[in-house]
N, C-alpha and C positions, 0 to 999 in steps of 0.2 A: 500151295503145297511146295515144299522144298525137298531137294534131294538129300539123302543121308551121306555121311562122310565116306563110308566105304565105296559108294557109287561114284562120288566125286573123285576119290583117289584113283579108282579104276579108269574113270574118264580122263584124268590127267595123264596117266600112263599111256593110254591109247592115243591121246592128243599129241604127246611127245613124238610118238612113232609116226602118226599121220602127218604131223606138221613137218617132220623131217622129209617125208615123202613129197609133200607139197613144195618144199624148198628145193628138193632134188629136181622136180619138174621144172621149176624156175631156172635152176642152174643149167639144166640141159638146154632149155630154151635160150638162155643167155649165150651159150656157145654157138647155137644155130643162128641166133640173131647177129652175133658178132661176125660170123663168117659171111652173112648175107648183107652186112653193112647197116643193120638196124641198131637202134640204141640199146645199150646194155644197162644192167642194174646199176653198175658202178657209176655210169654217166648220169643216170637219172636220179638215183637216190643216195649216192655217196657211199655205197657199199661195194662188196666184191663177192666173188664166189665163196671164199672162206667164211664170210659172215652170214651167208644165207641159211645154213643149217641151224645154228643156234637161234636165229630169229624165227625160223619156221617152227622149231620145236616149242619155243615159248608161246608163240602165237597159236599153234595147234592146241596146246594144253589149255590156254585161256578160252579158246573157242569151244572146245568140248565141255569144259567145266561150266562155263557160263550157260551153255545150252541145257545141260542136265540140271543146273541149279534152278532154272525157271520152269522146266518141264521134264521131270524125271520119269518119262514114259516114252511111248512111241513118238509123240510129238517132239520130245527132247532129242531122240535119235535122228529124226528128220532135220531138226535145227542144226545138229552137229554136222550132218551131211552137207547141209546148205552152207554152213560156215566154213567148213574145210574146202568145199569147192570154190567158194569166194577167195579163200586164202591162196589156193593154187592159181586161180585166175589172176590174182593180184601180182604174184611172182612172175607169171608169164607176161603179163601186160607191161610190167616194169622192165622186163628184159627185152621185149620185142616190139612194144607199142601196138600189140595186137591182142585181142581177146578171142580165144578159140571157140568156135561155135559149139563144140562138144561140151565144154564147161558151161557155157551160157544155157545150153539145152538142159543140162543137169540142174542148174539153178531154177530154170523155168518149171521143170518137173516137180522138184521139191517144193517150190512156192505154190504150185497148183494144188498139190496134196495138202499142204498146210492150210491153204485157204478153204479147201473142201472140208477138212476136218473141223475147221472153225465156223463152218456155215457161212462163209463170206466169198464163195467162189464167183458169184455174179459181180459183187463189188470189186473183187480183185481183177476180174477180166475187164471191167469197164475202166478201171484206173490204169491198167496196163495199156489199153488201147489209147486212152487219153495221153498218157506219158509218151507213147510211141509217136503219136501225131504231133504233139507239142515239140518234142525234141527233134523230130525230123525237120519241122519248120525252122526251129532255132539253128539247126545244123546248116540248112540252106542259107539262112540270113547271114550267119557268121562266115560261111564260105564266100559269099558274095562281097562282104565288107572287107574280109582279110585277104582275099585273093587265093586262099588255100583252105583245105578242110581243117577247121579248128576243133571239131567234135567228131570223133570217130564213129563209124556205123556200129562197131562192136560195143561202144559205150551206150549207144541208144538202145541196142538190143538187150544189153545187160540191165539197164535201168527199167525197161519194160518188163523183163522177167522178174525183177525184184518187186515191181509194183503189184504183181499177182499176189504176193505174200503180204505186202504192207498195206495195200488198199488205200483208204483215205489218208493214211499217214505218209503217202508217197512224196508230197511236196516238202515235208519236213526233212526227209532223208536226202532229197536233192539239194536242199539248202545247205545241209551239213556237208555234203559232198563238195559243193562249190566252195564253201569256206575252207575245207581241208585242202583242196587244190590251191587255193589262194595262199594259204600258209606255206605250202611247199614251194610255191613260186617265189614268195618273199624271202624264205630262208635259203633256198638253194635253187636258183634259176638255171635250168639246163642250158648248156652252151648253144644248142641248136634251137632253143625256144620251144621245144616240144615237151609235153608232159603226159605221162600215162595217167589217165583219169580213172581207170578201173579200180586201183587201190582206194581212192577217195570214195568212189561209189560203194565199194564193199564195206568200208568202215562206217560210212554214214548210214547205210542200210542196217548194218549189224547193231549199231547203237540204238537207232530208232526201233528196230524190230524187237530187240531184247527188252527194252523199256516197255514196249507195248505188250509183249508176251508175259511180262511180269505183272501186268495189270496196273502199272504206274502211269500209263498213258493210253487212252482209249484208241483202239485200232479201228 
């Protein structure tokens, strides 16, 4: 089932406004992060405050339209909420190298409802627990070898929250996220060697999730 054009147009308009709000959250976090000495969006991604709003608007529109295109119903609305929350979290993480627990909790709540509606709540919970354990172990190993935390606890929590939604497709989204982070490092390596992993997690999950929601990949 596909969404009709009027619904998609309405979704695009809403996405433009919501995406601007997500970018504004990131811009505000950028100011707070800069005053606290944390990395800013410009240092991490090569952008600046003036570039955030257009990026947020376009990304917000794409998120809402793609969500409604694969599920023009209550599920589509939940997907849009999930996607916009991921967008806001990505802006904040790129600005401050931190993922707010409130946004991660929203992702977990939306993921839980989506899994429940799809009759995969038990699978999602099991995969979330597995992802949490594996990534915590990986975090400890990387910290021991590198002498510092290379994987943030916020990244671990966000990945586990997304696993509630993605279920058995979780490994694929983690692979995509890792590849995305590698590309960013190769193209523009941050001066301090730190990289916000949240945006890569969000993009990887969104791609795998939408493909699965569209029935092109078994979830």
